[in-house]
C-alpha positions in Angstrom: 10.4 -16.5 7.8 6.7 -16.4 8.5 6.7 -12.6 7.7 8.3 -13.4 4.3 5.8 -16.0 3.6 2.9 -13.8 4.7 4.3 -10.9 2.5 4.7 -13.1 -0.5 1.2 -14.4 -0.2 -0.3 -11.0 0.2 1.7 -9.7 -2.7 0.3 -12.4 -4.9 -3.1 -11.8 -3.7 -2.9 -8.1 -4.5 -1.5 -8.8 -8.0 -4.4 -11.2 -8.6 -7.0 -8.8 -7.5 -6.0 -6.4 -10.2 -6.1 -3.5 -8.0 -2.9 -2.4 -9.5 -3.6 -3.5 -13.1 -2.7 -0.3 -14.8 1.0 -0.8 -14.0 1.2 -4.4 -15.4 1.9 -3.1 -18.9 4.6 -0.8 -17.6 8.0 -1.5 -16.2 7.4 0.6 -13.1 4.7 0.6 -10.4 4.2 3.8 -8.4 2.8 3.6 -4.9 1.4 6.7 -3.2 2.3 6.9 0.4 2.2 9.1 3.5 5.5 8.4 5.3 4.3 9.7 8.7 2.8 6.5 10.2 5.5 4.2 11.6 6.0 1.2 11.7 4.1 1.0 8.5 5.8 3.8 6.6 8.3 6.4 7.8 11.7 7.8 7.1 14.8 6.8 9.0 17.6 9.4 10.1 19.1 9.5 6.6 15.7 10.1 5.0 15.3 6.5 3.5 11.7 5.2 3.4 11.3 2.2 5.7 8.5 0.1 7.3 6.1 -2.6 6.7 4.4 -1.0 3.7 7.7 -0.2 2.1 8.8 -3.9 2.5 5.4 -5.1 1.2 5.6 -2.6 -1.9 9.0 -4.0 -2.7 7.7 -7.7 -2.4 5.0 -6.9 -4.8 7.3 -5.2 -7.3 9.7 -8.1 -7.2 6.8 -10.6 -7.6 5.6 -8.4 -10.7 9.3 -8.0 -11.9 8.7 -4.3 -12.0 10.5 -1.3 -10.5 9.0 0.3 -7.4 8.5 4.0 -7.3 7.5 5.8 -4.0 5.3 9.0 -4.4 5.1 10.8 -1.1 1.9 12.6 -0.5 0.0 14.0 2.3 -2.4 11.4 3.7 -5.6 13.5 2.9 -4.4 13.8 -0.6 -3.7 10.1 -1.4 -7.0 9.3 -2.9 -7.5 12.4 -5.0 -3.8 12.0 -6.3 -4.7 8.2 -7.2 -7.8 9.4 -9.0 -5.5 12.0 -10.8 -3.3 9.0 -11.8 -0.3 10.5 -10.0 0.5 7.0 -8.9 -0.8 3.5 -9.6 -1.9 2.3 -6.1 -2.1 3.5 -2.6 0.1 1.5 -0.1 -0.6 3.4 3.1 -2.7 2.5 6.1 -6.3 3.2 5.0 -9.5 2.1 6.8 -12.7 1.5 4.9 -15.1 4.3 5.8 -18.7 5.1 4.6 -17.1 8.2 2.7 -14.6 5.9 0.9 -17.5 3.5 -0.1 -19.2 6.2 -2.1 -19.2 5.5 -5.9 -18.0 9.0 -6.6 -14.6 8.1 -5.1 -14.0 5.3 -7.4 -12.0 3.4 -4.8 -13.1 -0.1 -4.5 -12.9 -2.1 -1.3 -10.4 -4.5 -2.8 -8.0 -1.7 -3.3 -8.0 -0.9 0.5 -6.4 -3.9 2.1 -6.4 -3.8 5.9 -3.3 -4.9 7.8 -5.4 -7.1 9.8 -5.5 -9.6 6.8 -2.0 -10.8 8.0 -1.6 -13.5 10.6 -1.6 -12.0 14.1 1.7 -14.0 14.8 3.2 -12.3 11.7 2.7 -8.7 12.5 1.5 -6.9 15.6 -0.3 -3.7 14.6 0.0 -0.6 16.9 -3.2 0.8 18.2 -5.2 2.1 15.2 -5.6 5.8 14.8 -8.4 7.1 12.6 -7.0 7.4 9.2 
């Protein structure tokens, strides 16, 4: 139950931050993901997307009353694809780096939400790899 509450709180916070404002006027929210990073996002044996980020995205869409759409992309292409408006938001494990802070990327810190914002008791993160 604690994880559901944490997801609901985080979903509300994301919506309020406006980092996905472009989709509010639409009936659909398109998330860019790289499904190669379990347990956050991956595919099961049937090819279905699973993981924490998928659950989080579904909770965000439910809160906003829009349909979720998942756009699979290579990790290195996520930010350029976001800038090209191929999707509305990135929901994949991104770290804030000096390169991503540069104004030329047009990616704000508020659009990169670390998983560490969740209570430790709710989610145990695997060791971080440099993504």
